[in-house]
Biotite code that builds the C-alpha atoms (Angstrom):
import biotite.structure as struc

atoms = struc.array([
    struc.Atom([80.472, 142.488, 95.928], chain_id="A", res_id=1, res_name="MET", atom_name="CA", element="C"),
    struc.Atom([81.941, 140.602, 92.958], chain_id="A", res_id=2, res_name="SER", atom_name="CA", element="C"),
    struc.Atom([84.174, 137.625, 93.536], chain_id="A", res_id=3, res_name="GLN", atom_name="CA", element="C"),
    struc.Atom([87.472, 137.215, 91.715], chain_id="A", res_id=4, res_name="THR", atom_name="CA", element="C"),
    struc.Atom([87.498, 134.099, 89.539], chain_id="A", res_id=5, res_name="ALA", atom_name="CA", element="C"),
    struc.Atom([90.122, 131.500, 90.376], chain_id="A", res_id=6, res_name="THR", atom_name="CA", element="C"),
    struc.Atom([92.763, 131.497, 87.635], chain_id="A", res_id=7, res_name="PRO", atom_name="CA", element="C"),
    struc.Atom([93.520, 128.239, 85.839], chain_id="A", res_id=8, res_name="PRO", atom_name="CA", element="C"),
    struc.Atom([96.134, 125.989, 87.397], chain_id="A", res_id=9, res_name="ALA", atom_name="CA", element="C"),
    struc.Atom([98.013, 126.198, 84.100], chain_id="A", res_id=10, res_name="VAL", atom_name="CA", element="C"),
    struc.Atom([97.360, 127.896, 80.787], chain_id="A", res_id=11, res_name="GLU", atom_name="CA", element="C"),
    struc.Atom([99.385, 127.368, 77.619], chain_id="A", res_id=12, res_name="LEU", atom_name="CA", element="C"),
    struc.Atom([99.129, 130.057, 74.949], chain_id="A", res_id=13, res_name="ILE", atom_name="CA", element="C"),
    struc.Atom([100.582, 129.486, 71.480], chain_id="A", res_id=14, res_name="GLY", atom_name="CA", element="C"),
    struc.Atom([103.168, 127.133, 72.952], chain_id="A", res_id=15, res_name="LEU", atom_name="CA", element="C"),
    struc.Atom([105.927, 125.879, 70.675], chain_id="A", res_id=16, res_name="LYS", atom_name="CA", element="C"),
    struc.Atom([108.903, 123.692, 71.542], chain_id="A", res_id=17, res_name="ALA", atom_name="CA", element="C"),
    struc.Atom([111.722, 122.188, 69.517], chain_id="A", res_id=18, res_name="ALA", atom_name="CA", element="C"),
    struc.Atom([114.736, 119.926, 69.698], chain_id="A", res_id=19, res_name="TYR", atom_name="CA", element="C"),
    struc.Atom([117.359, 121.758, 67.707], chain_id="A", res_id=20, res_name="GLY", atom_name="CA", element="C"),
    struc.Atom([115.757, 122.726, 64.424], chain_id="A", res_id=21, res_name="ARG", atom_name="CA", element="C"),
    struc.Atom([112.976, 120.158, 64.707], chain_id="A", res_id=22, res_name="ILE", atom_name="CA", element="C"),
    struc.Atom([109.795, 121.651, 66.123], chain_id="A", res_id=23, res_name="GLU", atom_name="CA", element="C"),
    struc.Atom([107.717, 119.057, 67.981], chain_id="A", res_id=24, res_name="VAL", atom_name="CA", element="C"),
    struc.Atom([105.018, 121.206, 69.606], chain_id="A", res_id=25, res_name="VAL", atom_name="CA", element="C"),
    struc.Atom([103.293, 123.552, 67.175], chain_id="A", res_id=26, res_name="HIS", atom_name="CA", element="C"),
    struc.Atom([101.584, 126.464, 68.885], chain_id="A", res_id=27, res_name="GLY", atom_name="CA", element="C"),
    struc.Atom([99.189, 124.705, 71.238], chain_id="A", res_id=28, res_name="ILE", atom_name="CA", element="C"),
    struc.Atom([96.619, 126.330, 73.517], chain_id="A", res_id=29, res_name="ASP", atom_name="CA", element="C"),
    struc.Atom([95.435, 124.467, 76.613], chain_id="A", res_id=30, res_name="LEU", atom_name="CA", element="C"),
    struc.Atom([93.767, 125.368, 79.920], chain_id="A", res_id=31, res_name="VAL", atom_name="CA", element="C"),
    struc.Atom([93.805, 123.230, 83.079], chain_id="A", res_id=32, res_name="VAL", atom_name="CA", element="C"),
    struc.Atom([91.194, 124.585, 85.500], chain_id="A", res_id=33, res_name="PRO", atom_name="CA", element="C"),
    struc.Atom([92.017, 124.629, 89.195], chain_id="A", res_id=34, res_name="ALA", atom_name="CA", element="C"),
    struc.Atom([91.108, 121.445, 91.101], chain_id="A", res_id=35, res_name="GLU", atom_name="CA", element="C"),
    struc.Atom([90.529, 119.446, 87.924], chain_id="A", res_id=36, res_name="SER", atom_name="CA", element="C"),
    struc.Atom([92.074, 116.475, 86.132], chain_id="A", res_id=37, res_name="ILE", atom_name="CA", element="C"),
    struc.Atom([93.000, 117.031, 82.498], chain_id="A", res_id=38, res_name="VAL", atom_name="CA", element="C"),
    struc.Atom([94.436, 114.252, 80.320], chain_id="A", res_id=39, res_name="ALA", atom_name="CA", element="C"),
    struc.Atom([96.574, 114.813, 77.234], chain_id="A", res_id=40, res_name="ILE", atom_name="CA", element="C"),
    struc.Atom([96.070, 111.808, 74.992], chain_id="A", res_id=41, res_name="LEU", atom_name="CA", element="C"),
    struc.Atom([97.625, 110.798, 71.724], chain_id="A", res_id=42, res_name="GLY", atom_name="CA", element="C"),
    struc.Atom([99.931, 108.321, 70.009], chain_id="A", res_id=43, res_name="PRO", atom_name="CA", element="C"),
    struc.Atom([103.648, 108.056, 70.653], chain_id="A", res_id=44, res_name="ASN", atom_name="CA", element="C"),
    struc.Atom([105.636, 110.973, 69.278], chain_id="A", res_id=45, res_name="GLY", atom_name="CA", element="C"),
    struc.Atom([102.741, 113.413, 69.488], chain_id="A", res_id=46, res_name="ALA", atom_name="CA", element="C"),
    struc.Atom([104.629, 115.876, 71.731], chain_id="A", res_id=47, res_name="GLY", atom_name="CA", element="C"),
    struc.Atom([102.824, 115.045, 74.980], chain_id="A", res_id=48, res_name="LYS", atom_name="CA", element="C"),
    struc.Atom([105.867, 114.500, 77.205], chain_id="A", res_id=49, res_name="THR", atom_name="CA", element="C"),
    struc.Atom([107.633, 117.540, 75.743], chain_id="A", res_id=50, res_name="THR", atom_name="CA", element="C"),
    struc.Atom([104.627, 119.643, 76.724], chain_id="A", res_id=51, res_name="THR", atom_name="CA", element="C"),
    struc.Atom([104.940, 118.500, 80.343], chain_id="A", res_id=52, res_name="LEU", atom_name="CA", element="C"),
    struc.Atom([108.676, 119.189, 80.290], chain_id="A", res_id=53, res_name="LYS", atom_name="CA", element="C"),
    struc.Atom([108.038, 122.750, 79.132], chain_id="A", res_id=54, res_name="VAL", atom_name="CA", element="C"),
    struc.Atom([105.509, 123.322, 81.911], chain_id="A", res_id=55, res_name="ILE", atom_name="CA", element="C"),
    struc.Atom([107.863, 122.164, 84.689], chain_id="A", res_id=56, res_name="ASP", atom_name="CA", element="C"),
    struc.Atom([110.907, 123.932, 83.252], chain_id="A", res_id=57, res_name="GLY", atom_name="CA", element="C"),
    struc.Atom([112.878, 120.935, 81.978], chain_id="A", res_id=58, res_name="ARG", atom_name="CA", element="C"),
    struc.Atom([112.637, 122.061, 78.355], chain_id="A", res_id=59, res_name="HIS", atom_name="CA", element="C"),
    struc.Atom([112.573, 125.605, 76.948], chain_id="A", res_id=60, res_name="PRO", atom_name="CA", element="C"),
    struc.Atom([109.805, 127.128, 74.906], chain_id="A", res_id=61, res_name="THR", atom_name="CA", element="C"),
    struc.Atom([110.671, 128.383, 71.450], chain_id="A", res_id=62, res_name="SER", atom_name="CA", element="C"),
    struc.Atom([107.549, 130.545, 71.290], chain_id="A", res_id=63, res_name="GLU", atom_name="CA", element="C"),
    struc.Atom([104.376, 131.189, 73.290], chain_id="A", res_id=64, res_name="GLY", atom_name="CA", element="C"),
    struc.Atom([103.957, 131.279, 77.026], chain_id="A", res_id=65, res_name="CYS", atom_name="CA", element="C"),
    struc.Atom([103.063, 129.314, 80.127], chain_id="A", res_id=66, res_name="VAL", atom_name="CA", element="C"),
    struc.Atom([100.937, 130.727, 82.937], chain_id="A", res_id=67, res_name="HIS", atom_name="CA", element="C"),
    struc.Atom([100.756, 129.043, 86.344], chain_id="A", res_id=68, res_name="ILE", atom_name="CA", element="C"),
    struc.Atom([97.872, 130.260, 88.525], chain_id="A", res_id=69, res_name="ALA", atom_name="CA", element="C"),
    struc.Atom([97.691, 133.394, 86.400], chain_id="A", res_id=70, res_name="GLY", atom_name="CA", element="C"),
    struc.Atom([101.440, 134.150, 86.518], chain_id="A", res_id=71, res_name="ARG", atom_name="CA", element="C"),
    struc.Atom([103.644, 134.186, 83.432], chain_id="A", res_id=72, res_name="HIS", atom_name="CA", element="C"),
    struc.Atom([106.413, 131.649, 84.112], chain_id="A", res_id=73, res_name="VAL", atom_name="CA", element="C"),
    struc.Atom([107.956, 130.925, 80.715], chain_id="A", res_id=74, res_name="SER", atom_name="CA", element="C"),
    struc.Atom([111.707, 130.501, 81.160], chain_id="A", res_id=75, res_name="GLY", atom_name="CA", element="C"),
    struc.Atom([111.514, 129.889, 84.907], chain_id="A", res_id=76, res_name="ALA", atom_name="CA", element="C"),
    struc.Atom([113.827, 127.246, 86.362], chain_id="A", res_id=77, res_name="THR", atom_name="CA", element="C"),
    struc.Atom([112.466, 123.902, 87.611], chain_id="A", res_id=78, res_name="PRO", atom_name="CA", element="C"),
    struc.Atom([113.294, 124.961, 91.167], chain_id="A", res_id=79, res_name="ASP", atom_name="CA", element="C"),
    struc.Atom([111.360, 128.228, 90.829], chain_id="A", res_id=80, res_name="ALA", atom_name="CA", element="C"),
    struc.Atom([108.409, 126.373, 89.347], chain_id="A", res_id=81, res_name="LEU", atom_name="CA", element="C"),
    struc.Atom([108.490, 123.857, 92.193], chain_id="A", res_id=82, res_name="ALA", atom_name="CA", element="C"),
    struc.Atom([108.308, 126.759, 94.632], chain_id="A", res_id=83, res_name="ARG", atom_name="CA", element="C"),
    struc.Atom([105.329, 128.052, 92.644], chain_id="A", res_id=84, res_name="ALA", atom_name="CA", element="C"),
    struc.Atom([103.527, 124.775, 93.290], chain_id="A", res_id=85, res_name="GLY", atom_name="CA", element="C"),
    struc.Atom([104.399, 122.625, 90.256], chain_id="A", res_id=86, res_name="VAL", atom_name="CA", element="C"),
    struc.Atom([105.542, 119.054, 90.859], chain_id="A", res_id=87, res_name="CYS", atom_name="CA", element="C"),
    struc.Atom([106.085, 116.139, 88.469], chain_id="A", res_id=88, res_name="SER", atom_name="CA", element="C"),
    struc.Atom([105.891, 112.369, 88.423], chain_id="A", res_id=89, res_name="VAL", atom_name="CA", element="C"),
    struc.Atom([108.051, 111.725, 85.346], chain_id="A", res_id=90, res_name="PRO", atom_name="CA", element="C"),
    struc.Atom([107.945, 108.806, 82.964], chain_id="A", res_id=91, res_name="GLU", atom_name="CA", element="C"),
    struc.Atom([110.141, 106.064, 84.397], chain_id="A", res_id=92, res_name="GLY", atom_name="CA", element="C"),
    struc.Atom([109.189, 106.996, 87.990], chain_id="A", res_id=93, res_name="ARG", atom_name="CA", element="C"),
    struc.Atom([112.190, 109.148, 88.938], chain_id="A", res_id=94, res_name="GLY", atom_name="CA", element="C"),
    struc.Atom([113.122, 107.495, 92.228], chain_id="A", res_id=95, res_name="ILE", atom_name="CA", element="C"),
    struc.Atom([116.531, 106.542, 93.623], chain_id="A", res_id=96, res_name="PHE", atom_name="CA", element="C"),
    struc.Atom([116.615, 102.722, 93.453], chain_id="A", res_id=97, res_name="PRO", atom_name="CA", element="C"),
    struc.Atom([119.700, 102.320, 95.651], chain_id="A", res_id=98, res_name="ASN", atom_name="CA", element="C"),
    struc.Atom([118.123, 104.272, 98.518], chain_id="A", res_id=99, res_name="LEU", atom_name="CA", element="C"),
    struc.Atom([115.456, 103.023, 100.883], chain_id="A", res_id=100, res_name="THR", atom_name="CA", element="C"),
    struc.Atom([111.895, 104.273, 100.774], chain_id="A", res_id=101, res_name="VAL", atom_name="CA", element="C"),
    struc.Atom([112.566, 106.435, 103.822], chain_id="A", res_id=102, res_name="ALA", atom_name="CA", element="C"),
    struc.Atom([115.734, 107.886, 102.298], chain_id="A", res_id=103, res_name="GLU", atom_name="CA", element="C"),
    struc.Atom([113.915, 108.732, 99.065], chain_id="A", res_id=104, res_name="ASN", atom_name="CA", element="C"),
    struc.Atom([111.349, 110.643, 101.106], chain_id="A", res_id=105, res_name="LEU", atom_name="CA", element="C"),
    struc.Atom([114.015, 112.293, 103.281], chain_id="A", res_id=106, res_name="TRP", atom_name="CA", element="C"),
    struc.Atom([115.530, 113.858, 100.157], chain_id="A", res_id=107, res_name="LEU", atom_name="CA", element="C"),
    struc.Atom([112.355, 115.923, 99.762], chain_id="A", res_id=108, res_name="MET", atom_name="CA", element="C"),
    struc.Atom([113.280, 117.762, 102.961], chain_id="A", res_id=109, res_name="THR", atom_name="CA", element="C"),
    struc.Atom([116.618, 118.836, 101.449], chain_id="A", res_id=110, res_name="GLN", atom_name="CA", element="C"),
    struc.Atom([115.342, 120.667, 98.405], chain_id="A", res_id=111, res_name="SER", atom_name="CA", element="C"),
    struc.Atom([112.620, 123.196, 99.124], chain_id="A", res_id=112, res_name="ARG", atom_name="CA", element="C"),
    struc.Atom([109.562, 124.300, 101.082], chain_id="A", res_id=113, res_name="LEU", atom_name="CA", element="C"),
    struc.Atom([111.146, 123.731, 104.524], chain_id="A", res_id=114, res_name="ASN", atom_name="CA", element="C"),
    struc.Atom([109.356, 120.441, 105.086], chain_id="A", res_id=115, res_name="LEU", atom_name="CA", element="C"),
    struc.Atom([110.333, 118.466, 108.158], chain_id="A", res_id=116, res_name="SER", atom_name="CA", element="C"),
    struc.Atom([111.058, 114.766, 107.848], chain_id="A", res_id=117, res_name="TYR", atom_name="CA", element="C"),
    struc.Atom([108.175, 113.998, 110.218], chain_id="A", res_id=118, res_name="ASP", atom_name="CA", element="C"),
    struc.Atom([105.794, 115.951, 107.965], chain_id="A", res_id=119, res_name="GLU", atom_name="CA", element="C"),
    struc.Atom([107.038, 114.146, 104.868], chain_id="A", res_id=120, res_name="VAL", atom_name="CA", element="C"),
    struc.Atom([106.661, 110.702, 106.425], chain_id="A", res_id=121, res_name="GLN", atom_name="CA", element="C"),
    struc.Atom([103.233, 111.467, 107.879], chain_id="A", res_id=122, res_name="THR", atom_name="CA", element="C"),
    struc.Atom([101.869, 112.700, 104.547], chain_id="A", res_id=123, res_name="ARG", atom_name="CA", element="C"),
    struc.Atom([103.441, 109.922, 102.487], chain_id="A", res_id=124, res_name="ALA", atom_name="CA", element="C"),
    struc.Atom([102.472, 107.007, 104.687], chain_id="A", res_id=125, res_name="TYR", atom_name="CA", element="C"),
    struc.Atom([98.942, 108.300, 105.234], chain_id="A", res_id=126, res_name="ALA", atom_name="CA", element="C"),
    struc.Atom([98.364, 108.380, 101.473], chain_id="A", res_id=127, res_name="ARG", atom_name="CA", element="C"),
    struc.Atom([100.401, 105.228, 100.722], chain_id="A", res_id=128, res_name="PHE", atom_name="CA", element="C"),
    struc.Atom([100.358, 102.881, 103.745], chain_id="A", res_id=129, res_name="PRO", atom_name="CA", element="C"),
    struc.Atom([102.364, 100.198, 101.903], chain_id="A", res_id=130, res_name="ILE", atom_name="CA", element="C"),
    struc.Atom([105.327, 102.569, 101.831], chain_id="A", res_id=131, res_name="LEU", atom_name="CA", element="C"),
    struc.Atom([105.261, 102.810, 105.601], chain_id="A", res_id=132, res_name="GLY", atom_name="CA", element="C"),
    struc.Atom([105.460, 99.041, 105.802], chain_id="A", res_id=133, res_name="GLU", atom_name="CA", element="C"),
    struc.Atom([108.444, 99.042, 103.423], chain_id="A", res_id=134, res_name="ARG", atom_name="CA", element="C"),
    struc.Atom([110.222, 102.169, 104.649], chain_id="A", res_id=135, res_name="ARG", atom_name="CA", element="C"),
    struc.Atom([113.539, 100.314, 105.169], chain_id="A", res_id=136, res_name="ARG", atom_name="CA", element="C"),
    struc.Atom([113.408, 98.481, 101.825], chain_id="A", res_id=137, res_name="GLN", atom_name="CA", element="C"),
    struc.Atom([115.589, 99.545, 98.896], chain_id="A", res_id=138, res_name="LEU", atom_name="CA", element="C"),
    struc.Atom([113.296, 101.254, 96.409], chain_id="A", res_id=139, res_name="ALA", atom_name="CA", element="C"),
    struc.Atom([114.748, 99.340, 93.475], chain_id="A", res_id=140, res_name="GLY", atom_name="CA", element="C"),
    struc.Atom([113.711, 95.998, 94.965], chain_id="A", res_id=141, res_name="THR", atom_name="CA", element="C"),
    struc.Atom([110.025, 96.897, 95.210], chain_id="A", res_id=142, res_name="MET", atom_name="CA", element="C"),
    struc.Atom([107.399, 96.042, 92.623], chain_id="A", res_id=143, res_name="SER", atom_name="CA", element="C"),
    struc.Atom([106.750, 98.453, 89.770], chain_id="A", res_id=144, res_name="GLY", atom_name="CA", element="C"),
    struc.Atom([103.494, 99.562, 91.340], chain_id="A", res_id=145, res_name="GLY", atom_name="CA", element="C"),
    struc.Atom([105.140, 100.267, 94.679], chain_id="A", res_id=146, res_name="GLN", atom_name="CA", element="C"),
    struc.Atom([107.901, 102.228, 92.960], chain_id="A", res_id=147, res_name="GLN", atom_name="CA", element="C"),
    struc.Atom([105.269, 104.309, 91.214], chain_id="A", res_id=148, res_name="GLN", atom_name="CA", element="C"),
    struc.Atom([103.565, 104.920, 94.560], chain_id="A", res_id=149, res_name="MET", atom_name="CA", element="C"),
    struc.Atom([106.903, 106.143, 95.927], chain_id="A", res_id=150, res_name="LEU", atom_name="CA", element="C"),
    struc.Atom([107.323, 108.481, 92.952], chain_id="A", res_id=151, res_name="ALA", atom_name="CA", element="C"),
    struc.Atom([103.843, 109.861, 93.566], chain_id="A", res_id=152, res_name="MET", atom_name="CA", element="C"),
    struc.Atom([104.490, 110.166, 97.303], chain_id="A", res_id=153, res_name="ALA", atom_name="CA", element="C"),
    struc.Atom([107.663, 112.173, 96.691], chain_id="A", res_id=154, res_name="ARG", atom_name="CA", element="C"),
    struc.Atom([105.587, 114.594, 94.638], chain_id="A", res_id=155, res_name="ALA", atom_name="CA", element="C"),
    struc.Atom([102.460, 114.947, 96.726], chain_id="A", res_id=156, res_name="VAL", atom_name="CA", element="C"),
    struc.Atom([104.190, 115.427, 100.093], chain_id="A", res_id=157, res_name="VAL", atom_name="CA", element="C"),
    struc.Atom([105.043, 118.934, 98.907], chain_id="A", res_id=158, res_name="THR", atom_name="CA", element="C"),
    struc.Atom([101.290, 119.619, 98.555], chain_id="A", res_id=159, res_name="ASP", atom_name="CA", element="C"),
    struc.Atom([101.631, 121.082, 95.044], chain_id="A", res_id=160, res_name="PRO", atom_name="CA", element="C"),
    struc.Atom([98.892, 123.100, 93.382], chain_id="A", res_id=161, res_name="ALA", atom_name="CA", element="C"),
    struc.Atom([99.627, 121.356, 90.067], chain_id="A", res_id=162, res_name="LEU", atom_name="CA", element="C"),
    struc.Atom([100.739, 117.758, 89.652], chain_id="A", res_id=163, res_name="LEU", atom_name="CA", element="C"),
    struc.Atom([102.141, 116.676, 86.277], chain_id="A", res_id=164, res_name="LEU", atom_name="CA", element="C"),
    struc.Atom([102.001, 112.915, 85.666], chain_id="A", res_id=165, res_name="VAL", atom_name="CA", element="C"),
    struc.Atom([103.658, 111.224, 82.698], chain_id="A", res_id=166, res_name="ASP", atom_name="CA", element="C"),
    struc.Atom([102.560, 107.700, 81.704], chain_id="A", res_id=167, res_name="GLU", atom_name="CA", element="C"),
    struc.Atom([101.472, 106.563, 85.164], chain_id="A", res_id=168, res_name="LEU", atom_name="CA", element="C"),
    struc.Atom([100.336, 103.150, 83.913], chain_id="A", res_id=169, res_name="SER", atom_name="CA", element="C"),
    struc.Atom([103.532, 102.228, 82.062], chain_id="A", res_id=170, res_name="MET", atom_name="CA", element="C"),
    struc.Atom([104.495, 98.613, 82.747], chain_id="A", res_id=171, res_name="GLY", atom_name="CA", element="C"),
    struc.Atom([101.954, 98.100, 85.526], chain_id="A", res_id=172, res_name="LEU", atom_name="CA", element="C"),
    struc.Atom([99.189, 95.560, 86.042], chain_id="A", res_id=173, res_name="ALA", atom_name="CA", element="C"),
    struc.Atom([95.637, 96.877, 85.477], chain_id="A", res_id=174, res_name="PRO", atom_name="CA", element="C"),
    struc.Atom([94.643, 96.433, 89.138], chain_id="A", res_id=175, res_name="LEU", atom_name="CA", element="C"),
    struc.Atom([97.618, 98.518, 90.314], chain_id="A", res_id=176, res_name="ILE", atom_name="CA", element="C"),
    struc.Atom([96.839, 101.163, 87.702], chain_id="A", res_id=177, res_name="VAL", atom_name="CA", element="C"),
    struc.Atom([93.274, 101.418, 88.992], chain_id="A", res_id=178, res_name="LYS", atom_name="CA", element="C"),
    struc.Atom([94.542, 101.975, 92.544], chain_id="A", res_id=179, res_name="ASP", atom_name="CA", element="C"),
    struc.Atom([96.930, 104.707, 91.391], chain_id="A", res_id=180, res_name="LEU", atom_name="CA", element="C"),
    struc.Atom([94.242, 106.452, 89.380], chain_id="A", res_id=181, res_name="TYR", atom_name="CA", element="C"),
    struc.Atom([91.901, 106.295, 92.358], chain_id="A", res_id=182, res_name="ASP", atom_name="CA", element="C"),
    struc.Atom([94.585, 108.168, 94.300], chain_id="A", res_id=183, res_name="ILE", atom_name="CA", element="C"),
    struc.Atom([94.782, 110.818, 91.568], chain_id="A", res_id=184, res_name="LEU", atom_name="CA", element="C"),
    struc.Atom([91.028, 111.234, 91.872], chain_id="A", res_id=185, res_name="GLY", atom_name="CA", element="C"),
    struc.Atom([91.362, 111.727, 95.615], chain_id="A", res_id=186, res_name="GLN", atom_name="CA", element="C"),
    struc.Atom([94.109, 114.319, 95.127], chain_id="A", res_id=187, res_name="LEU", atom_name="CA", element="C"),
    struc.Atom([91.883, 116.285, 92.764], chain_id="A", res_id=188, res_name="SER", atom_name="CA", element="C"),
    struc.Atom([88.992, 116.078, 95.233], chain_id="A", res_id=189, res_name="ALA", atom_name="CA", element="C"),
    struc.Atom([91.346, 117.500, 97.861], chain_id="A", res_id=190, res_name="ASP", atom_name="CA", element="C"),
    struc.Atom([91.993, 120.557, 95.684], chain_id="A", res_id=191, res_name="GLY", atom_name="CA", element="C"),
    struc.Atom([95.003, 119.619, 93.559], chain_id="A", res_id=192, res_name="MET", atom_name="CA", element="C"),
    struc.Atom([94.978, 120.128, 89.788], chain_id="A", res_id=193, res_name="ALA", atom_name="CA", element="C"),
    struc.Atom([96.352, 117.227, 87.761], chain_id="A", res_id=194, res_name="VAL", atom_name="CA", element="C"),
    struc.Atom([97.631, 117.296, 84.179], chain_id="A", res_id=195, res_name="LEU", atom_name="CA", element="C"),
    struc.Atom([98.442, 113.820, 82.960], chain_id="A", res_id=196, res_name="MET", atom_name="CA", element="C"),
    struc.Atom([99.872, 112.303, 79.828], chain_id="A", res_id=197, res_name="VAL", atom_name="CA", element="C"),
    struc.Atom([98.689, 108.778, 79.166], chain_id="A", res_id=198, res_name="GLU", atom_name="CA", element="C"),
    struc.Atom([99.116, 106.360, 76.283], chain_id="A", res_id=199, res_name="GLN", atom_name="CA", element="C"),
    struc.Atom([96.186, 104.216, 77.403], chain_id="A", res_id=200, res_name="PHE", atom_name="CA", element="C"),
    struc.Atom([93.324, 106.554, 76.690], chain_id="A", res_id=201, res_name="ALA", atom_name="CA", element="C"),
    struc.Atom([90.426, 104.680, 78.294], chain_id="A", res_id=202, res_name="ARG", atom_name="CA", element="C"),
    struc.Atom([92.275, 104.491, 81.599], chain_id="A", res_id=203, res_name="THR", atom_name="CA", element="C"),
    struc.Atom([92.762, 108.255, 81.713], chain_id="A", res_id=204, res_name="ALA", atom_name="CA", element="C"),
    struc.Atom([89.302, 109.151, 80.419], chain_id="A", res_id=205, res_name="LEU", atom_name="CA", element="C"),
    struc.Atom([87.727, 107.203, 83.285], chain_id="A", res_id=206, res_name="ALA", atom_name="CA", element="C"),
    struc.Atom([88.848, 109.842, 85.814], chain_id="A", res_id=207, res_name="ILE", atom_name="CA", element="C"),
    struc.Atom([89.531, 112.964, 83.735], chain_id="A", res_id=208, res_name="ALA", atom_name="CA", element="C"),
    struc.Atom([87.286, 116.008, 83.915], chain_id="A", res_id=209, res_name="ASP", atom_name="CA", element="C"),
    struc.Atom([88.554, 117.174, 80.530], chain_id="A", res_id=210, res_name="PHE", atom_name="CA", element="C"),
    struc.Atom([90.830, 115.746, 77.867], chain_id="A", res_id=211, res_name="ALA", atom_name="CA", element="C"),
    struc.Atom([92.882, 117.043, 74.975], chain_id="A", res_id=212, res_name="ALA", atom_name="CA", element="C"),
    struc.Atom([93.863, 114.952, 71.984], chain_id="A", res_id=213, res_name="LEU", atom_name="CA", element="C"),
    struc.Atom([97.356, 115.682, 70.670], chain_id="A", res_id=214, res_name="MET", atom_name="CA", element="C"),
    struc.Atom([98.524, 114.478, 67.258], chain_id="A", res_id=215, res_name="VAL", atom_name="CA", element="C"),
    struc.Atom([101.759, 115.467, 65.475], chain_id="A", res_id=216, res_name="HIS", atom_name="CA", element="C"),
    struc.Atom([102.455, 118.272, 67.946], chain_id="A", res_id=217, res_name="GLY", atom_name="CA", element="C"),
    struc.Atom([99.033, 119.880, 67.696], chain_id="A", res_id=218, res_name="GLU", atom_name="CA", element="C"),
    struc.Atom([95.922, 119.822, 69.891], chain_id="A", res_id=219, res_name="ILE", atom_name="CA", element="C"),
    struc.Atom([93.233, 118.499, 67.578], chain_id="A", res_id=220, res_name="THR", atom_name="CA", element="C"),
    struc.Atom([90.311, 118.174, 70.013], chain_id="A", res_id=221, res_name="ALA", atom_name="CA", element="C"),
    struc.Atom([89.441, 119.298, 73.549], chain_id="A", res_id=222, res_name="VAL", atom_name="CA", element="C"),
    struc.Atom([86.389, 118.427, 75.603], chain_id="A", res_id=223, res_name="GLY", atom_name="CA", element="C"),
    struc.Atom([84.820, 116.246, 78.210], chain_id="A", res_id=224, res_name="GLN", atom_name="CA", element="C"),
    struc.Atom([85.738, 112.546, 77.986], chain_id="A", res_id=225, res_name="PRO", atom_name="CA", element="C"),
    struc.Atom([82.402, 111.461, 76.521], chain_id="A", res_id=226, res_name="ALA", atom_name="CA", element="C"),
    struc.Atom([82.790, 113.961, 73.687], chain_id="A", res_id=227, res_name="ASP", atom_name="CA", element="C"),
    struc.Atom([86.149, 112.588, 72.509], chain_id="A", res_id=228, res_name="LEU", atom_name="CA", element="C"),
    struc.Atom([85.401, 108.911, 71.944], chain_id="A", res_id=229, res_name="ASP", atom_name="CA", element="C"),
    struc.Atom([85.331, 109.093, 68.164], chain_id="A", res_id=230, res_name="ASP", atom_name="CA", element="C"),
    struc.Atom([88.338, 111.420, 67.925], chain_id="A", res_id=231, res_name="ALA", atom_name="CA", element="C"),
    struc.Atom([90.393, 109.210, 70.241], chain_id="A", res_id=232, res_name="VAL", atom_name="CA", element="C"),
    struc.Atom([89.495, 106.058, 68.347], chain_id="A", res_id=233, res_name="ALA", atom_name="CA", element="C"),
    struc.Atom([90.499, 107.687, 65.060], chain_id="A", res_id=234, res_name="GLU", atom_name="CA", element="C"),
    struc.Atom([93.810, 109.001, 66.420], chain_id="A", res_id=235, res_name="ALA", atom_name="CA", element="C"),
    struc.Atom([94.830, 105.675, 67.882], chain_id="A", res_id=236, res_name="TYR", atom_name="CA", element="C"),
    struc.Atom([93.441, 103.610, 65.003], chain_id="A", res_id=237, res_name="LEU", atom_name="CA", element="C"),
    struc.Atom([92.000, 101.337, 67.664], chain_id="A", res_id=238, res_name="GLY", atom_name="CA", element="C"),
    struc.Atom([95.340, 100.650, 69.367], chain_id="A", res_id=239, res_name="ALA", atom_name="CA", element="C"),
    struc.Atom([95.357, 100.990, 73.159], chain_id="A", res_id=240, res_name="ASN", atom_name="CA", element="C"),
    struc.Atom([92.270, 103.206, 73.029], chain_id="A", res_id=241, res_name="ALA", atom_name="CA", element="C"),
])
C-alpha cells in the first residue's frame, strides 16, 4: 500500500506583491517542508518581510499563489489563515505593553481555537518559565528578550502547524538570541514548521534546515546552510553575515 506524501507546510508559486505601483516581490517560488526550519536571508529592502505578510494574509498578492499544507489560500483573511494553522511573531514583537504577561496570554483565548485560559497558561509557562514568574508584570516593563519570549508564547500556545518569525534577534543580546533560537529548534523537533526572516544570517543558518537568499525581491539561491556561504557573503558584502 502506498503512503501519501506529507504536503509542504507552505509553498509559494510565482508569488508577486506590490505597494501601489511598486512591485517588491518578483515572482518567487519557495517550499517549506513540514517539520522543518527555513530561513529567508538577505539585505534590508529585499522583500523578506513582505513575503511573510503575504503568507499570513496581512498583505495581498498581486500574482501567484500561496499553498498551506497543500491548500490554495491566496486571498484568505488573517483569521482564516490562523484557523488553518498559521501564526506569526512579527517584527517589533507584537505584544500589548500596557497589559500584564497573563493578560497578554488571556487575549489568545478570545480570538480563536477555543483555547481555555488554563491551557494557554500551561503551554506558555512550560515553554517559557520566566513568563510564569513574571505573569503579573506589565509586558512593557520587561527586558527585550522577555518581551520576545512573550510574543513567541502568544504564538505557540495555539500549536500552529506553521510559525512565521520576523527578525527574532532584533535589538537583543547574543546570549538571549541563542536561547530563543534553541526554542525554535525545539518547536521544529516537536513537529512545527518554521519560516523565519533574519538579517543576521549566521544566527539563522546555525539552526535552519534550508535557507533561501532573497535580493531585490527575487530568490537568488536556495539550499542547505553549508551550500550558501559564498552566496550569503556576496549578498551582504560582509555586513552582518
